[in-house]
Chimera marker file (.cmm) of the C-alpha trace (Angstrom):
<marker_set name="trace">
<marker id="1" x="204.974" y="-13.102" z="211.167" r="1" g="1" b="0" radius="0.5"/>
<marker id="2" x="204.218" y="-9.690" z="209.743" r="1" g="1" b="0" radius="0.5"/>
<marker id="3" x="203.479" y="-6.299" z="211.183" r="1" g="1" b="0" radius="0.5"/>
<marker id="4" x="200.791" y="-3.745" z="210.448" r="1" g="1" b="0" radius="0.5"/>
<marker id="5" x="203.290" y="-1.923" z="208.221" r="1" g="1" b="0" radius="0.5"/>
<marker id="6" x="203.850" y="-4.789" z="205.810" r="1" g="1" b="0" radius="0.5"/>
<marker id="7" x="207.366" y="-5.252" z="207.193" r="1" g="1" b="0" radius="0.5"/>
<marker id="8" x="208.215" y="-8.458" z="208.988" r="1" g="1" b="0" radius="0.5"/>
<marker id="9" x="208.420" y="-8.308" z="212.760" r="1" g="1" b="0" radius="0.5"/>
<marker id="10" x="211.845" y="-9.926" z="212.440" r="1" g="1" b="0" radius="0.5"/>
<marker id="11" x="213.072" y="-7.005" z="210.314" r="1" g="1" b="0" radius="0.5"/>
<marker id="12" x="211.637" y="-4.415" z="212.698" r="1" g="1" b="0" radius="0.5"/>
<marker id="13" x="213.377" y="-6.099" z="215.607" r="1" g="1" b="0" radius="0.5"/>
<marker id="14" x="216.674" y="-6.125" z="213.648" r="1" g="1" b="0" radius="0.5"/>
<marker id="15" x="216.617" y="-2.369" z="212.897" r="1" g="1" b="0" radius="0.5"/>
<marker id="16" x="219.069" y="-1.476" z="215.665" r="1" g="1" b="0" radius="0.5"/>
<marker id="17" x="221.700" y="-3.612" z="213.950" r="1" g="1" b="0" radius="0.5"/>
<marker id="18" x="220.608" y="-3.169" z="210.315" r="1" g="1" b="0" radius="0.5"/>
<marker id="19" x="224.176" y="-2.666" z="209.056" r="1" g="1" b="0" radius="0.5"/>
<marker id="20" x="225.151" y="-6.215" z="210.040" r="1" g="1" b="0" radius="0.5"/>
<marker id="21" x="221.796" y="-7.901" z="209.503" r="1" g="1" b="0" radius="0.5"/>
<marker id="22" x="221.356" y="-10.249" z="206.529" r="1" g="1" b="0" radius="0.5"/>
<marker id="23" x="217.646" y="-9.333" z="206.543" r="1" g="1" b="0" radius="0.5"/>
<marker id="24" x="218.275" y="-5.997" z="204.820" r="1" g="1" b="0" radius="0.5"/>
<marker id="25" x="219.387" y="-5.505" z="201.219" r="1" g="1" b="0" radius="0.5"/>
<marker id="26" x="222.238" y="-3.135" z="200.370" r="1" g="1" b="0" radius="0.5"/>
<marker id="27" x="219.626" y="-0.677" z="199.073" r="1" g="1" b="0" radius="0.5"/>
<marker id="28" x="217.738" y="-0.757" z="202.368" r="1" g="1" b="0" radius="0.5"/>
<marker id="29" x="220.951" y="-0.466" z="204.380" r="1" g="1" b="0" radius="0.5"/>
<marker id="30" x="222.088" y="2.664" z="202.543" r="1" g="1" b="0" radius="0.5"/>
<marker id="31" x="218.641" y="4.257" z="203.018" r="1" g="1" b="0" radius="0.5"/>
<marker id="32" x="218.774" y="3.497" z="206.747" r="1" g="1" b="0" radius="0.5"/>
<marker id="33" x="222.314" y="4.838" z="207.037" r="1" g="1" b="0" radius="0.5"/>
<marker id="34" x="221.197" y="7.974" z="205.171" r="1" g="1" b="0" radius="0.5"/>
<marker id="35" x="218.277" y="8.365" z="207.598" r="1" g="1" b="0" radius="0.5"/>
<marker id="36" x="220.659" y="7.961" z="210.555" r="1" g="1" b="0" radius="0.5"/>
<marker id="37" x="223.018" y="10.609" z="209.145" r="1" g="1" b="0" radius="0.5"/>
<marker id="38" x="220.165" y="13.068" z="208.652" r="1" g="1" b="0" radius="0.5"/>
<marker id="39" x="218.661" y="12.331" z="212.059" r="1" g="1" b="0" radius="0.5"/>
<marker id="40" x="221.766" y="12.389" z="214.255" r="1" g="1" b="0" radius="0.5"/>
<marker id="41" x="222.515" y="16.041" z="215.005" r="1" g="1" b="0" radius="0.5"/>
<marker id="42" x="226.264" y="15.486" z="215.512" r="1" g="1" b="0" radius="0.5"/>
<marker id="43" x="226.582" y="13.842" z="212.089" r="1" g="1" b="0" radius="0.5"/>
<marker id="44" x="226.301" y="14.936" z="208.480" r="1" g="1" b="0" radius="0.5"/>
<marker id="45" x="225.632" y="13.277" z="205.152" r="1" g="1" b="0" radius="0.5"/>
<marker id="46" x="229.139" y="13.228" z="203.761" r="1" g="1" b="0" radius="0.5"/>
<marker id="47" x="230.018" y="12.992" z="200.064" r="1" g="1" b="0" radius="0.5"/>
<marker id="48" x="230.821" y="9.276" z="200.271" r="1" g="1" b="0" radius="0.5"/>
<marker id="49" x="227.448" y="8.381" z="201.784" r="1" g="1" b="0" radius="0.5"/>
<marker id="50" x="225.567" y="10.598" z="199.336" r="1" g="1" b="0" radius="0.5"/>
<marker id="51" x="227.402" y="8.943" z="196.420" r="1" g="1" b="0" radius="0.5"/>
<marker id="52" x="226.301" y="5.518" z="197.730" r="1" g="1" b="0" radius="0.5"/>
<marker id="53" x="222.723" y="6.763" z="198.033" r="1" g="1" b="0" radius="0.5"/>
<marker id="54" x="222.906" y="7.958" z="194.399" r="1" g="1" b="0" radius="0.5"/>
<marker id="55" x="224.049" y="4.495" z="193.274" r="1" g="1" b="0" radius="0.5"/>
<marker id="56" x="220.804" y="3.010" z="194.616" r="1" g="1" b="0" radius="0.5"/>
<marker id="57" x="218.237" y="5.780" z="194.055" r="1" g="1" b="0" radius="0.5"/>
<marker id="58" x="217.410" y="8.356" z="191.382" r="1" g="1" b="0" radius="0.5"/>
<marker id="59" x="217.168" y="12.081" z="192.164" r="1" g="1" b="0" radius="0.5"/>
<marker id="60" x="213.378" y="12.099" z="192.609" r="1" g="1" b="0" radius="0.5"/>
<marker id="61" x="213.523" y="9.175" z="195.030" r="1" g="1" b="0" radius="0.5"/>
<marker id="62" x="216.349" y="10.792" z="197.015" r="1" g="1" b="0" radius="0.5"/>
<marker id="63" x="214.320" y="14.006" z="197.292" r="1" g="1" b="0" radius="0.5"/>
<marker id="64" x="211.263" y="12.075" z="198.476" r="1" g="1" b="0" radius="0.5"/>
<marker id="65" x="213.291" y="9.961" z="200.907" r="1" g="1" b="0" radius="0.5"/>
<marker id="66" x="214.967" y="13.080" z="202.314" r="1" g="1" b="0" radius="0.5"/>
<marker id="67" x="211.619" y="14.832" z="202.753" r="1" g="1" b="0" radius="0.5"/>
<marker id="68" x="210.083" y="11.830" z="204.548" r="1" g="1" b="0" radius="0.5"/>
<marker id="69" x="213.077" y="11.573" z="206.900" r="1" g="1" b="0" radius="0.5"/>
<marker id="70" x="213.033" y="15.331" z="207.595" r="1" g="1" b="0" radius="0.5"/>
<marker id="71" x="209.252" y="15.283" z="208.170" r="1" g="1" b="0" radius="0.5"/>
<marker id="72" x="209.487" y="12.373" z="210.625" r="1" g="1" b="0" radius="0.5"/>
<marker id="73" x="212.300" y="14.124" z="212.494" r="1" g="1" b="0" radius="0.5"/>
<marker id="74" x="210.307" y="17.369" z="212.689" r="1" g="1" b="0" radius="0.5"/>
<marker id="75" x="207.184" y="15.511" z="213.826" r="1" g="1" b="0" radius="0.5"/>
<marker id="76" x="209.133" y="13.692" z="216.504" r="1" g="1" b="0" radius="0.5"/>
<marker id="77" x="210.662" y="16.898" z="217.859" r="1" g="1" b="0" radius="0.5"/>
<marker id="78" x="207.320" y="18.711" z="217.737" r="1" g="1" b="0" radius="0.5"/>
<marker id="79" x="205.579" y="15.895" z="219.613" r="1" g="1" b="0" radius="0.5"/>
<marker id="80" x="208.339" y="15.733" z="222.213" r="1" g="1" b="0" radius="0.5"/>
<marker id="81" x="208.220" y="19.493" z="222.812" r="1" g="1" b="0" radius="0.5"/>
<marker id="82" x="204.443" y="19.423" z="223.313" r="1" g="1" b="0" radius="0.5"/>
<marker id="83" x="204.555" y="16.240" z="225.413" r="1" g="1" b="0" radius="0.5"/>
<marker id="84" x="202.458" y="14.312" z="222.907" r="1" g="1" b="0" radius="0.5"/>
<marker id="85" x="202.821" y="10.642" z="223.825" r="1" g="1" b="0" radius="0.5"/>
<marker id="86" x="203.631" y="7.810" z="221.474" r="1" g="1" b="0" radius="0.5"/>
<marker id="87" x="200.666" y="6.372" z="219.640" r="1" g="1" b="0" radius="0.5"/>
<marker id="88" x="201.957" y="2.848" z="220.355" r="1" g="1" b="0" radius="0.5"/>
<marker id="89" x="202.662" y="1.786" z="216.785" r="1" g="1" b="0" radius="0.5"/>
<marker id="90" x="206.043" y="0.361" z="217.782" r="1" g="1" b="0" radius="0.5"/>
<marker id="91" x="206.399" y="-1.810" z="220.829" r="1" g="1" b="0" radius="0.5"/>
<marker id="92" x="209.739" y="-3.242" z="221.910" r="1" g="1" b="0" radius="0.5"/>
<link id1="1" id2="2" r="1" g="1" b="0" radius="0.2"/>
<link id1="2" id2="3" r="1" g="1" b="0" radius="0.2"/>
<link id1="3" id2="4" r="1" g="1" b="0" radius="0.2"/>
<link id1="4" id2="5" r="1" g="1" b="0" radius="0.2"/>
<link id1="5" id2="6" r="1" g="1" b="0" radius="0.2"/>
<link id1="6" id2="7" r="1" g="1" b="0" radius="0.2"/>
<link id1="7" id2="8" r="1" g="1" b="0" radius="0.2"/>
<link id1="8" id2="9" r="1" g="1" b="0" radius="0.2"/>
<link id1="9" id2="10" r="1" g="1" b="0" radius="0.2"/>
<link id1="10" id2="11" r="1" g="1" b="0" radius="0.2"/>
<link id1="11" id2="12" r="1" g="1" b="0" radius="0.2"/>
<link id1="12" id2="13" r="1" g="1" b="0" radius="0.2"/>
<link id1="13" id2="14" r="1" g="1" b="0" radius="0.2"/>
<link id1="14" id2="15" r="1" g="1" b="0" radius="0.2"/>
<link id1="15" id2="16" r="1" g="1" b="0" radius="0.2"/>
<link id1="16" id2="17" r="1" g="1" b="0" radius="0.2"/>
<link id1="17" id2="18" r="1" g="1" b="0" radius="0.2"/>
<link id1="18" id2="19" r="1" g="1" b="0" radius="0.2"/>
<link id1="19" id2="20" r="1" g="1" b="0" radius="0.2"/>
<link id1="20" id2="21" r="1" g="1" b="0" radius="0.2"/>
<link id1="21" id2="22" r="1" g="1" b="0" radius="0.2"/>
<link id1="22" id2="23" r="1" g="1" b="0" radius="0.2"/>
<link id1="23" id2="24" r="1" g="1" b="0" radius="0.2"/>
<link id1="24" id2="25" r="1" g="1" b="0" radius="0.2"/>
<link id1="25" id2="26" r="1" g="1" b="0" radius="0.2"/>
<link id1="26" id2="27" r="1" g="1" b="0" radius="0.2"/>
<link id1="27" id2="28" r="1" g="1" b="0" radius="0.2"/>
<link id1="28" id2="29" r="1" g="1" b="0" radius="0.2"/>
<link id1="29" id2="30" r="1" g="1" b="0" radius="0.2"/>
<link id1="30" id2="31" r="1" g="1" b="0" radius="0.2"/>
<link id1="31" id2="32" r="1" g="1" b="0" radius="0.2"/>
<link id1="32" id2="33" r="1" g="1" b="0" radius="0.2"/>
<link id1="33" id2="34" r="1" g="1" b="0" radius="0.2"/>
<link id1="34" id2="35" r="1" g="1" b="0" radius="0.2"/>
<link id1="35" id2="36" r="1" g="1" b="0" radius="0.2"/>
<link id1="36" id2="37" r="1" g="1" b="0" radius="0.2"/>
<link id1="37" id2="38" r="1" g="1" b="0" radius="0.2"/>
<link id1="38" id2="39" r="1" g="1" b="0" radius="0.2"/>
<link id1="39" id2="40" r="1" g="1" b="0" radius="0.2"/>
<link id1="40" id2="41" r="1" g="1" b="0" radius="0.2"/>
<link id1="41" id2="42" r="1" g="1" b="0" radius="0.2"/>
<link id1="42" id2="43" r="1" g="1" b="0" radius="0.2"/>
<link id1="43" id2="44" r="1" g="1" b="0" radius="0.2"/>
<link id1="44" id2="45" r="1" g="1" b="0" radius="0.2"/>
<link id1="45" id2="46" r="1" g="1" b="0" radius="0.2"/>
<link id1="46" id2="47" r="1" g="1" b="0" radius="0.2"/>
<link id1="47" id2="48" r="1" g="1" b="0" radius="0.2"/>
<link id1="48" id2="49" r="1" g="1" b="0" radius="0.2"/>
<link id1="49" id2="50" r="1" g="1" b="0" radius="0.2"/>
<link id1="50" id2="51" r="1" g="1" b="0" radius="0.2"/>
<link id1="51" id2="52" r="1" g="1" b="0" radius="0.2"/>
<link id1="52" id2="53" r="1" g="1" b="0" radius="0.2"/>
<link id1="53" id2="54" r="1" g="1" b="0" radius="0.2"/>
<link id1="54" id2="55" r="1" g="1" b="0" radius="0.2"/>
<link id1="55" id2="56" r="1" g="1" b="0" radius="0.2"/>
<link id1="56" id2="57" r="1" g="1" b="0" radius="0.2"/>
<link id1="57" id2="58" r="1" g="1" b="0" radius="0.2"/>
<link id1="58" id2="59" r="1" g="1" b="0" radius="0.2"/>
<link id1="59" id2="60" r="1" g="1" b="0" radius="0.2"/>
<link id1="60" id2="61" r="1" g="1" b="0" radius="0.2"/>
<link id1="61" id2="62" r="1" g="1" b="0" radius="0.2"/>
<link id1="62" id2="63" r="1" g="1" b="0" radius="0.2"/>
<link id1="63" id2="64" r="1" g="1" b="0" radius="0.2"/>
<link id1="64" id2="65" r="1" g="1" b="0" radius="0.2"/>
<link id1="65" id2="66" r="1" g="1" b="0" radius="0.2"/>
<link id1="66" id2="67" r="1" g="1" b="0" radius="0.2"/>
<link id1="67" id2="68" r="1" g="1" b="0" radius="0.2"/>
<link id1="68" id2="69" r="1" g="1" b="0" radius="0.2"/>
<link id1="69" id2="70" r="1" g="1" b="0" radius="0.2"/>
<link id1="70" id2="71" r="1" g="1" b="0" radius="0.2"/>
<link id1="71" id2="72" r="1" g="1" b="0" radius="0.2"/>
<link id1="72" id2="73" r="1" g="1" b="0" radius="0.2"/>
<link id1="73" id2="74" r="1" g="1" b="0" radius="0.2"/>
<link id1="74" id2="75" r="1" g="1" b="0" radius="0.2"/>
<link id1="75" id2="76" r="1" g="1" b="0" radius="0.2"/>
<link id1="76" id2="77" r="1" g="1" b="0" radius="0.2"/>
<link id1="77" id2="78" r="1" g="1" b="0" radius="0.2"/>
<link id1="78" id2="79" r="1" g="1" b="0" radius="0.2"/>
<link id1="79" id2="80" r="1" g="1" b="0" radius="0.2"/>
<link id1="80" id2="81" r="1" g="1" b="0" radius="0.2"/>
<link id1="81" id2="82" r="1" g="1" b="0" radius="0.2"/>
<link id1="82" id2="83" r="1" g="1" b="0" radius="0.2"/>
<link id1="83" id2="84" r="1" g="1" b="0" radius="0.2"/>
<link id1="84" id2="85" r="1" g="1" b="0" radius="0.2"/>
<link id1="85" id2="86" r="1" g="1" b="0" radius="0.2"/>
<link id1="86" id2="87" r="1" g="1" b="0" radius="0.2"/>
<link id1="87" id2="88" r="1" g="1" b="0" radius="0.2"/>
<link id1="88" id2="89" r="1" g="1" b="0" radius="0.2"/>
<link id1="89" id2="90" r="1" g="1" b="0" radius="0.2"/>
<link id1="90" id2="91" r="1" g="1" b="0" radius="0.2"/>
<link id1="91" id2="92" r="1" g="1" b="0" radius="0.2"/>
</marker_set>
């Protein structure tokens, strides 16, 4: 069963445990770990993680991925500050 995003519902439901899930490729796992490191304020993208990202993605893709993650984080914080509710795209 799919989702509106073109990602299987099974994969979406496995996101909380992506690191251990067989549903995600190594390339997807490193992108998700990179997103977590950028998103979590008490964490940083260390040299080891960035080197793993570089093994899977070229510089242009890393720049685009970083911008998308940063934009989503900024949007989320903006919406929270202005009490803008979820649009309901993700339901648990």
